MARFI-134536 format. One record per residue: residue number from 1; x, y, z of N, C-alpha, C, O in turn. Coordinates in pm, whole numbers. Atoms other than C-alpha are relative to their C-alpha. Layout:
N
[NUM [X Y Z] [X Y Z] [X Y Z] [X Y Z]],
...
This chain:
303
[1 [52 113 -18] [678 2369 696] [-136 8 101] [-133 24 223]],
[2 [121 -32 -59] [318 2397 784] [-74 -125 45] [-106 -205 -43]],
[3 [79 110 -38] [132 2132 1000] [-138 -11 -77] [-189 76 -148]],
[4 [138 4 50] [-194 1984 903] [-87 101 65] [-58 159 170]],
[5 [86 -95 -82] [-495 2200 969] [-48 -45 143] [-72 35 233]],
[6 [42 24 -138] [-597 2002 1260] [94 -45 98] [54 -96 203]],
[7 [-115 12 -92] [-248 1962 1421] [50 132 50] [72 228 -25]],
[8 [-42 -112 -67] [-139 2208 1670] [121 -17 87] [119 -96 181]],
[9 [-124 29 -91] [207 2231 1822] [-8 103 105] [-50 218 97]],
[10 [24 -83 -146] [224 2353 2169] [73 129 -14] [27 225 48]],
[11 [-66 -120 8] [473 2619 2072] [-78 105 -67] [-60 223 -39]],
[12 [100 -79 85] [210 2763 1833] [-98 44 81] [-121 165 89]],
[13 [114 -20 -99] [-66 2743 2079] [44 110 95] [-27 210 112]],
[14 [-56 -105 -99] [153 2941 2337] [9 123 -68] [-28 225 -10]],
[15 [-20 -131 64] [232 3201 2076] [-120 74 -35] [-120 194 -59]],
[16 [128 -47 21] [-126 3238 2018] [-74 48 130] [-187 97 133]],
[17 [65 -75 -121] [-183 3340 2374] [-35 -125 101] [-72 -95 214]],
[18 [22 103 -116] [-230 2979 2557] [100 -11 79] [213 -6 31]],
[19 [-103 48 -100] [-44 2903 2862] [19 -148 -10] [-76 -221 -34]],
[20 [-29 122 -10] [141 2581 2884] [-87 -85 99] [-131 -196 68]],
[21 [71 69 -114] [-37 2482 3207] [-137 -13 -45] [-208 -94 14]],
[22 [139 -1 45] [-362 2540 3019] [-24 -105 -101] [-142 -129 -127]],
[23 [13 90 113] [-306 2278 2744] [-61 -134 63] [-144 -194 -5]],
[24 [40 116 -69] [-377 1984 2981] [-141 17 32] [-215 -80 16]],
[25 [152 -41 -31] [-715 2145 3085] [-75 -35 -121] [-167 -116 -121]],
[26 [63 8 116] [-806 2172 2732] [-16 -157 -71] [-113 -196 -137]],
[27 [-1 146 35] [-715 1802 2654] [-121 -61 96] [-212 -124 43]],
[28 [114 63 -91] [-948 1697 2972] [-138 48 -50] [-232 -32 -46]],
[29 [113 -45 29] [-1217 1911 2848] [-44 -46 -142] [-155 -12 -181]],
[30 [13 39 137] [-1204 1762 2501] [21 73 -110] [-7 36 -225]],
[31 [-16 -120 102] [-1108 2079 2326] [133 -35 -90] [152 12 -202]],
[32 [-151 45 69] [-755 1927 2221] [5 -143 11] [-52 -203 102]],
[33 [-37 145 -26] [-638 1575 2157] [138 -6 22] [193 75 -53]],
[34 [-154 14 -24] [-263 1492 2276] [33 -95 -102] [-30 -200 -112]],
[35 [-71 82 94] [-69 1344 2007] [120 -72 54] [128 -193 73]],
[36 [-116 31 -73] [268 1339 2158] [52 133 64] [-2 242 50]],
[37 [-69 -124 -74] [494 1572 2365] [20 92 -89] [94 69 -185]],
[38 [-24 -104 81] [463 1911 2216] [-92 9 -115] [-74 95 -201]],
[39 [92 -18 128] [178 1852 1966] [-132 -66 40] [-141 -164 114]],
[40 [131 30 -39] [-193 1827 1984] [-69 10 -138] [-19 52 -242]],
[41 [90 2 126] [-496 1780 1743] [-132 50 40] [-178 26 152]],
[42 [143 -47 -28] [-835 1949 1720] [-79 -140 9] [-42 -236 -59]],
[43 [97 105 -9] [-1111 1698 1815] [-65 -28 -109] [-81 66 -186]],
[44 [87 43 115] [-1309 1516 1557] [-24 -146 -18] [-4 -225 73]],
[45 [7 156 34] [-1381 1182 1397] [116 -63 5] [214 -12 -50]],
[46 [-116 62 -20] [-1140 932 1492] [54 -47 -143] [-20 -116 -214]],
[47 [-48 28 152] [-914 892 1155] [34 -141 16] [50 -199 123]],
[48 [-59 142 6] [-810 555 1033] [144 5 4] [207 110 1]],
[49 [-158 22 -16] [-454 416 1061] [77 93 -70] [168 155 -14]],
[50 [-101 -67 75] [-308 594 783] [-11 142 16] [88 215 18]],
[51 [25 -163 -56] [-471 944 868] [68 17 119] [151 107 131]],
[52 [-68 -14 -141] [-364 890 1225] [158 10 -13] [220 97 48]],
[53 [-144 2 21] [-6 814 1119] [41 138 -70] [130 210 -25]],
[54 [-8 -135 73] [-20 1112 878] [12 107 99] [102 190 89]],
[55 [14 -119 -95] [-112 1342 1170] [133 -29 92] [196 72 124]],
[56 [-106 11 -86] [169 1193 1387] [126 37 -76] [222 76 -8]],
[57 [-112 -43 58] [419 1265 1123] [7 153 -13] [116 210 -17]],
[58 [3 -152 8] [315 1632 1096] [25 54 130] [74 166 143]],
[59 [-24 -50 -131] [328 1654 1467] [135 -27 51] [174 33 151]],
[60 [-147 47 -51] [685 1494 1509] [98 83 -91] [185 150 -35]],
[61 [-115 -43 77] [890 1620 1208] [46 160 42] [164 194 52]],
[62 [-37 -129 -29] [873 1987 1299] [93 26 127] [170 122 141]],
[63 [-75 -7 -133] [1018 1908 1656] [129 -74 -8] [196 -86 95]],
[64 [-116 57 21] [1302 1729 1521] [110 86 -59] [76 175 -137]],
[65 [-104 -87 68] [1646 1885 1424] [37 -62 -123] [146 -118 -135]],
[66 [-33 45 131] [1629 1783 1074] [-26 -156 -46] [-48 -243 38]],
[67 [43 146 58] [1566 1460 854] [-112 0 -85] [-198 88 -77]],
[68 [97 36 93] [1353 1324 587] [-81 -103 13] [-31 -214 34]],
[69 [87 107 -28] [1048 1129 619] [20 -100 -105] [28 -73 -224]],
[70 [-51 119 96] [1127 781 473] [-88 -119 41] [-181 -105 120]],
[71 [56 132 -30] [1015 412 487] [-152 -1 -5] [-220 38 -100]],
[72 [139 28 -16] [675 327 626] [-74 149 5] [-177 164 -62]],
[73 [57 -121 3] [592 694 699] [1 71 -128] [-91 150 -148]],
[74 [6 -55 118] [689 803 350] [-105 -77 -79] [-179 -15 -155]],
[75 [101 74 80] [473 522 205] [-143 45 33] [-228 44 -56]],
[76 [116 -52 -59] [184 661 425] [-37 117 -93] [-140 120 -160]],
[77 [13 -118 55] [230 995 279] [-12 7 -164] [-52 101 -231]],
[78 [5 11 141] [257 875 -65] [-130 -77 -44] [-162 -98 -161]],
[79 [136 82 8] [-76 678 -12] [29 -148 -54] [-60 -206 -114]],
[80 [-1 130 35] [77 339 -80] [-66 -98 109] [-81 -64 226]],
[81 [63 96 -87] [-91 19 62] [98 -66 96] [193 -134 57]],
[82 [-91 59 -111] [71 -85 384] [-69 -77 89] [-187 -48 109]],
[83 [67 80 -116] [-13 -339 650] [3 73 111] [93 154 131]],
[84 [6 -71 -138] [-124 -217 992] [131 -8 65] [201 -109 58]],
[85 [-110 12 -87] [153 -117 1215] [-29 53 141] [-53 174 151]],
[86 [50 -39 -125] [73 -98 1586] [110 100 71] [83 181 160]],
[87 [-106 -86 -57] [407 67 1661] [-10 141 -23] [14 218 71]],
[88 [27 -134 29] [331 393 1472] [110 89 23] [94 209 46]],
[89 [-101 -82 5] [671 497 1481] [20 90 -133] [-3 46 -246]],
[90 [-21 -84 122] [757 804 1252] [151 -31 -53] [253 -17 16]],
[91 [-144 37 56] [1049 694 1019] [56 120 -57] [-11 190 -133]],
[92 [-64 -113 68] [1292 956 926] [144 -40 -32] [201 -119 44]],
[93 [-122 37 46] [1621 928 739] [96 104 15] [45 214 -8]],
[94 [-84 -90 -14] [1932 1129 802] [133 -30 -61] [207 -118 -17]],
[95 [-138 23 72] [2230 1148 571] [116 21 86] [221 -37 56]],
[96 [-109 -53 -82] [2451 1304 850] [3 -99 109] [105 -93 178]],
[97 [5 85 -116] [2364 1033 1105] [105 -134 -23] [114 -200 -127]],
[98 [-105 115 26] [2642 764 1172] [-74 -124 35] [-22 -228 -7]],
[99 [71 119 -16] [2376 507 1297] [-149 23 36] [-194 120 96]],
[100 [149 -2 -28] [2011 428 1314] [-45 -27 156] [31 -97 223]],
[101 [50 24 -117] [1814 423 1639] [-166 27 1] [-223 96 -84]],
[102 [115 -29 -41] [1470 416 1785] [-7 68 131] [51 26 231]],
[103 [21 -73 -147] [1364 671 2059] [-117 86 -5] [-134 175 -89]],
[104 [139 -68 -15] [1028 794 2165] [-76 -46 -121] [-80 -165 -150]],
[105 [95 21 105] [797 823 1865] [71 -24 -145] [8 -51 -247]],
[106 [-60 0 108] [1075 812 1621] [86 -120 -42] [147 -180 46]],
[107 [-115 100 54] [1285 557 1410] [78 68 -87] [29 98 -196]],
[108 [-92 -79 80] [1586 738 1273] [77 -105 -60] [132 -196 1]],
[109 [-93 86 84] [1757 569 979] [132 87 -40] [127 208 -61]],
[110 [-121 -82 48] [2114 670 885] [33 -74 -141] [52 -195 -144]],
[111 [-18 38 150] [2168 634 487] [21 125 -82] [-31 233 -55]],
[112 [-33 -132 85] [2305 867 213] [-145 16 -64] [-225 -76 -83]],
[113 [110 -54 73] [2033 1074 46] [46 96 -89] [114 193 -54]],
[114 [-27 -100 110] [2070 1244 -276] [-110 112 -19] [-229 94 8]],
[115 [109 -112 2] [1898 1573 -340] [-130 -45 -78] [-242 -26 -30]],
[116 [119 27 76] [1673 1436 -627] [-67 -137 56] [-142 -208 -13]],
[117 [76 126 -46] [1564 1146 -401] [-103 51 102] [-163 -35 166]],
[118 [61 -79 -93] [1372 1410 -182] [-98 83 -66] [-60 161 -154]],
[119 [109 -73 70] [1034 1556 -282] [-84 49 116] [-78 -12 223]],
[120 [100 -44 -95] [767 1762 -87] [-120 -56 -9] [-183 -38 -113]],
[121 [142 48 -25] [452 1584 28] [-57 76 117] [16 93 215]],
[122 [69 -73 -116] [212 1778 260] [81 111 39] [53 165 145]],
[123 [-63 -110 -51] [465 2048 274] [135 -51 83] [208 28 142]],
[124 [-115 69 -87] [737 1795 440] [92 -57 -111] [52 -85 -224]],
[125 [-94 62 81] [1048 1661 289] [1 -151 23] [25 -200 133]],
[126 [25 131 3] [994 1301 187] [66 -64 -105] [71 -13 -216]],
[127 [-65 74 102] [1186 1035 11] [-106 -6 -135] [-228 -15 -122]],
[128 [88 17 117] [1054 1017 -360] [-62 -140 -11] [-34 -231 67]],
[129 [86 141 10] [830 725 -471] [94 -113 -31] [78 -223 23]],
[130 [-92 109 41] [1105 524 -620] [103 -52 126] [128 -171 147]],
[131 [-85 25 -107] [1345 554 -312] [-89 -63 109] [-46 -155 178]],
[132 [95 56 -107] [1038 485 -79] [-21 -150 -24] [-9 -234 65]],
[133 [39 135 24] [943 169 -262] [129 -103 38] [119 -210 99]],
[134 [-116 86 -23] [1308 40 -253] [39 -22 157] [69 -132 204]],
[135 [1 15 -147] [1340 129 130] [-89 -100 70] [-48 -175 159]],
[136 [106 105 -46] [1024 -74 201] [20 -134 -47] [-12 -233 20]],
[137 [-43 129 42] [1147 -343 -15] [117 -72 67] [141 -192 52]],
[138 [-122 50 -84] [1454 -383 207] [-56 -26 140] [16 -83 222]],
[139 [26 5 -162] [1263 -379 537] [-145 -65 13] [-175 -115 121]],
[140 [125 82 -18] [909 -527 470] [-7 -140 -45] [60 -177 -141]],
[141 [23 142 76] [797 -891 417] [-20 14 -143] [-66 117 -192]],
[142 [1 -10 143] [811 -973 60] [-135 34 -67] [-145 114 -160]],
[143 [146 -20 68] [425 -987 -20] [-27 133 28] [-73 196 -67]],
[144 [36 -128 -27] [380 -655 157] [68 92 -87] [9 183 -145]],
[145 [-114 -88 100] [691 -498 -39] [-65 -14 -154] [-70 82 -230]],
[146 [39 1 145] [546 -627 -367] [-135 77 -13] [-156 138 -117]],
[147 [109 -72 23] [203 -476 -296] [36 158 -34] [-10 222 -129]],
[148 [-48 -133 10] [376 -138 -244] [54 31 -133] [18 133 -193]],
[149 [-56 -14 126] [585 -186 -560] [-113 15 -113] [-118 111 -191]],
[150 [100 22 99] [297 -285 -772] [-89 135 -1] [-117 196 -104]],
[151 [82 -136 3] [87 22 -651] [75 125 -65] [27 203 -147]],
[152 [-79 -101 63] [361 249 -729] [13 10 -159] [3 114 -225]],
[153 [-7 0 148] [405 123 -1085] [-136 18 -71] [-148 66 -184]],
[154 [163 -20 59] [9 118 -1143] [-8 139 0] [-62 192 -97]],
[155 [24 -149 -8] [22 479 -1041] [85 82 -110] [56 198 -137]],
[156 [-62 -77 107] [272 571 -1319] [159 -4 23] [232 38 -68]],
[157 [-142 -1 -22] [630 516 -1154] [65 -84 -119] [18 -193 -151]],
[158 [-54 83 116] [845 398 -1443] [109 -103 42] [199 -78 122]],
[159 [-88 108 -61] [1021 64 -1403] [141 36 -4] [218 -14 79]],
[160 [-154 -27 3] [1361 212 -1502] [34 81 101] [149 75 144]],
[161 [-23 -78 -119] [1322 466 -1223] [17 -89 126] [102 -62 210]],
[162 [-14 88 -114] [1264 175 -972] [126 -88 -9] [180 -126 95]],
[163 [-108 70 -2] [1549 -18 -1105] [129 81 28] [226 29 84]],
[164 [-115 -100 -42] [1791 294 -1075] [10 12 147] [118 20 206]],
[165 [-9 -16 -146] [1682 325 -718] [53 -117 63] [125 -105 162]],
[166 [-68 128 -56] [1775 -33 -647] [146 10 -8] [217 -17 89]],
[167 [-134 -4 -5] [2109 27 -781] [55 99 87] [170 80 126]],
[168 [-62 -113 -81] [2167 334 -579] [11 -56 150] [85 -7 235]],
[169 [7 59 -142] [2094 119 -269] [107 -113 12] [113 -182 113]],
[170 [-95 115 -19] [2380 -126 -346] [55 31 132] [67 142 184]],
[171 [-80 12 -139] [2551 -235 -22] [-77 33 120] [-24 15 229]],
[172 [73 -30 -118] [2274 -124 208] [-73 -131 28] [-99 -213 -60]],
[173 [66 122 -60] [2101 -391 432] [-118 -21 -80] [-175 79 -125]],
[174 [109 53 76] [1824 -587 250] [-1 62 -149] [-114 76 -197]],
[175 [18 -23 123] [1896 -468 -90] [-27 -114 -96] [-86 -100 -203]],
[176 [22 129 83] [1892 -818 -227] [-152 -23 12] [-206 -68 -89]],
[177 [138 17 -23] [1530 -835 -88] [-75 90 -95] [-165 51 -170]],
[178 [67 -91 88] [1439 -516 -260] [13 -43 -155] [-84 -43 -231]],
[179 [-20 46 150] [1589 -637 -599] [-97 -101 -38] [-145 -90 -151]],
[180 [91 102 26] [1360 -946 -581] [-133 72 -11] [-206 52 -108]],
[181 [127 -75 -3] [1070 -722 -500] [-22 72 -127] [-125 49 -190]],
[182 [0 -72 121] [1131 -498 -792] [0 -82 -126] [-58 -40 -226]],
[183 [7 81 117] [1186 -777 -1033] [-129 -89 2] [-149 -157 -99]],
[184 [113 68 -13] [858 -941 -920] [-132 101 -38] [-236 68 -96]],
[185 [97 -107 12] [661 -618 -925] [-70 15 -146] [-7 12 -252]],
[186 [76 -30 119] [378 -558 -1179] [-99 95 9] [-194 79 86]],
[187 [93 -113 -12] [197 -250 -1229] [-160 -42 -54] [-254 35 -36]],
[188 [130 31 47] [-105 -427 -1382] [-84 -60 129] [-201 -97 116]],
[189 [70 46 -124] [-199 -539 -1024] [-79 125 35] [-31 238 29]],
[190 [95 -126 -43] [-494 -314 -911] [-34 11 153] [-110 98 196]],
[191 [35 -3 -145] [-508 -382 -544] [111 -78 92] [182 -166 44]],
[192 [-87 83 -75] [-303 -504 -252] [-44 -143 4] [42 -230 6]],
[193 [44 150 11] [-509 -826 -258] [38 -64 -123] [61 -185 -113]],
[194 [-48 56 135] [-412 -894 -626] [149 -26 2] [205 -126 -43]],
[195 [-149 27 -23] [-57 -839 -541] [45 -112 88] [137 -186 54]],
[196 [-26 98 -92] [-58 -1064 -231] [-46 -142 -59] [15 -243 -25]],
[197 [60 114 81] [-262 -1325 -453] [120 -48 -101] [138 -169 -114]],
[198 [-99 32 92] [39 -1313 -716] [103 -59 73] [175 -143 18]],
[199 [-116 54 -55] [279 -1389 -450] [-36 -137 46] [46 -226 25]],
[200 [61 128 -34] [66 -1684 -309] [14 -90 -115] [73 -197 -103]],
[201 [-10 86 131] [37 -1819 -674] [115 -66 -29] [121 -186 -55]],
[202 [-126 -3 41] [395 -1783 -739] [62 -109 93] [126 -201 43]],
[203 [-46 95 -71] [482 -1976 -421] [-63 -148 -15] [-6 -254 9]],
[204 [62 136 27] [239 -2242 -502] [54 -73 -114] [20 -188 -141]],
[205 [-53 65 140] [427 -2315 -819] [-92 -17 -107] [-79 -105 -193]],
[206 [118 0 117] [124 -2249 -1039] [56 86 -114] [134 180 -97]],
[207 [-43 -70 107] [169 -2142 -1393] [-30 148 15] [-133 190 69]],
[208 [13 -149 -17] [228 -1763 -1414] [-125 48 -59] [-142 23 -178]],
[209 [116 -39 81] [-110 -1606 -1485] [4 119 -88] [95 199 -69]],
[210 [12 -136 95] [-200 -1330 -1755] [-76 98 119] [-176 53 175]],
[211 [80 -104 -70] [-316 -1021 -1538] [-91 88 -98] [-60 133 -208]],
[212 [97 -86 64] [-626 -835 -1629] [-22 -52 -138] [-13 16 -240]],
[213 [24 72 134] [-703 -1091 -1893] [-141 42 -53] [-240 40 20]],
[214 [143 -23 56] [-989 -984 -2144] [-38 -137 -75] [38 -194 -154]],
[215 [61 138 47] [-1203 -1300 -2233] [-99 45 -96] [-187 121 -57]],
[216 [98 -22 101] [-1397 -1274 -2557] [-60 -128 -46] [-4 -237 -33]],
[217 [57 124 61] [-1640 -1504 -2724] [45 -24 -146] [116 58 -206]],
[218 [-59 0 158] [-1577 -1638 -3081] [-29 117 -81] [58 150 -161]],
[219 [27 -102 68] [-1743 -1347 -3223] [63 134 39] [24 240 -11]],
[220 [-65 -118 -42] [-1508 -1102 -3045] [-70 74 98] [-22 184 126]],
[221 [78 -74 -107] [-1756 -988 -2782] [66 -8 136] [98 -118 181]],
[222 [-84 16 -129] [-1583 -901 -2451] [-93 -60 97] [-204 -11 117]],
[223 [91 67 -114] [-1726 -1132 -2182] [41 50 141] [-38 53 236]],
[224 [-40 -49 -134] [-1515 -995 -1900] [140 15 -7] [213 -43 -88]],
[225 [-143 -39 -9] [-1190 -844 -1791] [30 -61 161] [-19 -18 265]],
[226 [-12 65 -126] [-1059 -1074 -1520] [142 30 78] [240 61 11]],
[227 [-111 -25 -70] [-799 -1029 -1249] [122 -102 -44] [232 -51 -67]],
[228 [-89 86 26] [-604 -1349 -1330] [-44 -99 -119] [-164 -125 -121]],
[229 [23 82 115] [-603 -1580 -1650] [86 -106 -21] [205 -78 -4]],
[230 [-74 104 51] [-472 -1919 -1760] [-68 -35 -122] [-165 -111 -121]],
[231 [76 46 128] [-565 -1941 -2127] [11 -129 -20] [-88 -190 -61]],
[232 [-22 143 30] [-413 -2280 -2152] [-87 -76 58] [-123 -177 -2]],
[233 [100 72 -84] [-651 -2400 -1889] [-133 61 -11] [-222 18 63]],
[234 [128 -57 4] [-938 -2187 -1989] [-56 26 148] [-165 -17 188]],
[235 [40 -20 -143] [-954 -2074 -1632] [26 146 43] [128 207 11]],
[236 [-25 -155 -55] [-992 -1728 -1467] [-18 -3 148] [-103 -69 208]],
[237 [14 -21 -150] [-932 -1626 -1114] [-32 159 40] [16 253 -24]],
[238 [47 -118 -35] [-1092 -1334 -934] [31 22 159] [-9 -62 240]],
[239 [-17 -34 -140] [-978 -1172 -599] [-105 100 41] [-114 211 -12]],
[240 [105 -81 -34] [-1278 -1039 -417] [37 65 141] [25 1 246]],
[241 [-20 -59 -112] [-1174 -779 -167] [-124 65 45] [-224 53 -25]],
[242 [117 -66 -46] [-1417 -573 46] [-54 110 -68] [-172 145 -62]],
[243 [34 -119 76] [-1403 -282 -172] [-10 -37 -148] [-8 57 -228]],
[244 [8 29 140] [-1433 -491 -512] [-109 58 -56] [-92 130 -154]],
[245 [132 -36 69] [-1796 -416 -588] [-11 163 -7] [-68 223 -98]],
[246 [0 -142 8] [-1739 -45 -483] [68 59 -117] [23 156 -178]],
[247 [-90 -41 115] [-1479 -3 -743] [-76 -32 -141] [-54 40 -238]],
[248 [86 28 119] [-1717 -156 -1008] [-121 91 -44] [-174 86 -155]],
[249 [119 -65 7] [-1991 86 -952] [13 118 -133] [102 202 -148]],
[250 [9 -114 85] [-2095 296 -1249] [-87 118 37] [-163 97 132]],
[251 [87 -103 -50] [-2275 631 -1214] [-155 -44 2] [-218 -89 -94]],
[252 [140 35 -26] [-2612 574 -1067] [-27 -152 49] [-135 -192 93]],
[253 [5 147 -32] [-2535 203 -1000] [5 -31 151] [77 39 221]],
[254 [7 33 -147] [-2604 45 -651] [98 -113 16] [128 -176 -85]],
[255 [-69 127 4] [-2381 -228 -514] [-82 -120 -32] [-20 -214 -82]],
[256 [77 114 26] [-2656 -475 -555] [12 -20 -156] [33 -129 -209]],
[257 [-9 22 149] [-2652 -386 -930] [133 -69 -50] [139 -154 -139]],
[258 [-135 41 37] [-2281 -443 -946] [4 -158 19] [41 -236 -69]],
[259 [-3 159 -20] [-2318 -797 -776] [-59 -49 -118] [5 -115 -200]],
[260 [85 72 117] [-2586 -888 -1025] [73 -8 -124] [67 -109 -194]],
[261 [-69 -13 116] [-2360 -760 -1302] [124 -86 -23] [177 -117 -129]],
[262 [-129 66 -21] [-2074 -943 -1176] [-47 -173 -18] [22 -258 -73]],
[263 [54 138 9] [-2290 -1272 -1152] [-13 -35 -137] [32 -140 -182]],
[264 [27 24 144] [-2402 -1229 -1515] [139 -13 -81] [143 -90 -176]],
[265 [-113 11 67] [-2046 -1187 -1629] [53 -131 17] [110 -190 -75]],
[266 [-68 133 -41] [-1942 -1501 -1455] [-82 -105 -72] [-26 -205 -116]],
[267 [74 111 87] [-2236 -1697 -1628] [40 5 -134] [42 -101 -196]],
[268 [-43 4 137] [-2118 -1584 -1958] [134 -65 -27] [158 -127 -131]],
[269 [-128 66 -9] [-1772 -1699 -1878] [-3 -153 -12] [62 -220 -91]],
[270 [26 145 -18] [-1896 -2043 -1772] [-72 -48 -123] [-48 -163 -160]],
[271 [73 67 112] [-2129 -2079 -2079] [97 -9 -116] [75 -87 -208]],
[272 [-89 19 114] [-1829 -2024 -2308] [111 -99 41] [213 -107 -28]],
[273 [-99 99 -33] [-1638 -2301 -2117] [106 37 63] [208 -28 46]],
[274 [-106 -39 -92] [-1426 -2108 -1873] [-32 -36 141] [-147 -26 184]],
[275 [1 27 -133] [-1361 -2211 -1529] [20 140 85] [107 220 54]],
[276 [-11 -126 -99] [-1400 -1929 -1258] [35 -34 142] [-41 -110 202]],
[277 [-22 29 -127] [-1237 -1946 -929] [16 129 74] [91 216 28]],
[278 [5 -123 -83] [-1293 -1675 -658] [61 -15 118] [45 -125 171]],
[279 [-51 13 -115] [-1102 -1605 -354] [5 133 73] [-13 238 12]],
[280 [4 -124 -84] [-1078 -1353 -70] [126 -5 88] [214 -90 73]],
[281 [-128 -17 -90] [-821 -1247 197] [-5 -133 79] [101 -195 84]],
[282 [-5 117 -75] [-920 -1545 407] [65 -110 -59] [133 -184 12]],
[283 [-48 111 87] [-821 -1788 128] [138 17 -6] [204 -87 -13]],
[284 [-136 -29 24] [-481 -1621 101] [80 -73 129] [195 -118 119]],
[285 [-66 47 -113] [-410 -1745 459] [1 -153 2] [57 -214 93]],
[286 [10 144 5] [-482 -2102 354] [48 -37 -163] [-26 -83 -250]],
[287 [-32 13 154] [-283 -2125 25] [4 -128 -60] [-10 -138 -182]],
[288 [3 124 64] [-262 -2502 -10] [-148 -24 -43] [-168 -80 -151]],
[289 [134 8 50] [-653 -2493 -21] [-33 77 -136] [-103 30 -227]],
[290 [18 -68 131] [-649 -2236 -288] [63 -67 -115] [3 -81 -222]],
[291 [-53 74 117] [-394 -2424 -497] [-87 -127 -34] [-101 -160 -151]],
[292 [77 124 25] [-606 -2735 -470] [-126 46 -86] [-153 -30 -179]],
[293 [112 -51 47] [-914 -2539 -589] [49 34 -159] [-10 -10 -258]],
[294 [-67 -26 138] [-706 -2413 -891] [28 -122 -77] [-17 -136 -191]],
[295 [-25 115 78] [-588 -2730 -996] [-93 -92 -31] [-77 -167 -127]],
[296 [126 69 30] [-929 -2894 -970] [-72 65 -114] [-138 -6 -190]],
[297 [53 -67 110] [-1045 -2621 -1214] [74 -42 -123] [16 -67 -229]],
[298 [-78 33 130] [-754 -2702 -1448] [-43 -138 -49] [-58 -161 -169]],
[299 [18 137 46] [-835 -3078 -1437] [-137 -5 -65] [-150 -79 -163]],
[300 [126 -13 52] [-1207 -2996 -1508] [-6 24 -141] [-67 -42 -226]],
[301 [8 -47 148] [-1135 -2802 -1813] [74 -111 -100] [38 -129 -217]],
[302 [-54 97 94] [-907 -3076 -1948] [-80 -108 -33] [-47 -180 -128]],
[303 [98 102 39] [-1197 -3311 -1950] [-94 41 -106] [-180 -38 -146]],
């Protein structure tokens, strides 16, 4: 089990000739960053929350007496979209533990673990993608868990593997919640924002939209591929996240070019009689207003 290149365990630093009482001086001089008791990192650019948590996992697991990275920590290592977590506890599951507990930097979970539910990620033992999705489905709020499940399916996880993982979790706390998440999940969602949007639209009682709807003119020319579509209302919906236009960039294209192309696409849709409703994260926090906008679009089309 090798730590990340920028993570240094105290025992390894000492084995390389450093004295324990020297490590504090190295931290004060900025030559090392203290991560937790017994673990340090080389100084550098401040990583984002996921990279920081990944470093903490690598700094923690070698100091434990066994366990498999699981839950939120496994989600980070698998690259799944997770909401920020200020606690930064490292999640570890042990099949031989009689109860779970939180201590120091570690949240230890007690649950059965089958051999085929464990994979190697970054050289560490980690619950596989399906088991991780189900564990998060049991413990995260519904919309956050849906974003995780959608991302895993979009990446190629087979729905049957996810269904089997839910059945294996039968009898564990929160498995009914995980089953609802898996039933609702859809790999056609391409971002956490689209996943959260689907949950909001469902809770508003709106008709179920078609995802990634391709809209064509009468001659068959593709006008646009839209995040959400209600063909019966000739209305499309688009979630605009901060990285939206970055994802749309073609080779040699600037963000300004992408915005202009998106505007042209929207003009073509409107010219063909489609209503276009856009929203962003802030709109999802005011779902009633978003619902009103969509209902107005439906009514305009009926006229």
